[in-house]
N, C-alpha and C positions, 0 to 999 in steps of 0.2 A: 439816894438814886441818882444816877448819872443820866444826863439828857444830852443829846446832840441834834442839831438840826442838819438836813441835807437837802440839796436841790436835785431834782430828777434830772438826769443827763441823757437818758435814752429817748430818742424821738418817739417811740412806741409807749413811753411811760412804763410803769411797772406791770407789764403785761406779758404773758407767756415765757419767752425766753429770758429777758431781764429779770422777772420774778423768780424764775428757777434758780438763776445764778445768785441771786441775792439770798433767797430762802436757803440755799445750799451753804452758803458762807455764814449766815446767822447760826445755822445748826452746828457747823464745823467750829464755831466759836468756843463751844462748851459752856456758855452761860446763856441764861434766859434773856432774850431781846424782845422787846415789843416795839411796834411801829404805829404810829398815828398821823392824821393828817387834818388840820384846821381844828383841833380839839376833839376829834372823834374818839370813840373808845379804842384804846390801844389793842392791837392784834398781835398774835404770836408772829414774830418775823421769821420763824423757821417753818410757818405754814403757808404753802403757795395759795391756799384758799383765802386765808386771812389776809395776805399781803394784797391779793388782787381785790378783796373786798373794799379796801380803802380808796380804790380808784384813782390812784396817783398818775398823773400825766406829766409830759414833758414840762419842765420848769416849775413845777409844784414843789412846795417846801413840805417836807415831812418830818418828824420828830421821832428819834430813836431813844428808848428807854432801857436801861439795865442797872442791876445791881451787883455788887462785888468789888474785889480788889482790881481786877482786870477790866472792869466796866468801861472806863474812860477810854483806854486804848482799843478795846474792841469796837466802841461806837465810832472812834475816829476812823478805824480801818473800814468800817461798813459805809460810813458816810462818804468817804472817799470812793468806794466802789460804786455807790449810787450816783455819784456826780459824773461818772464816765457813761459812754454809750455802750450798754451791754448787749445790744442787738447788732453790733457791727461783725 
């Protein structure tokens, strides 16, 4: 299993628009990606409800988890996405 940490770059955290952009990208990746914060139960990264449940705020560190041949590359792309201001 591949893991990658990311720091939330949107001032509103993973709420509403940033969460929708992130979940769409996770779904479009074609592999199952999960997201967790501070050791919480990993949530489906393609589920807006699951992503918002972890309560990630600006500056928080989250962990992305995935399996498969493309997992490392997909997690790198998703981590880079999370580091940006997605509410701009």
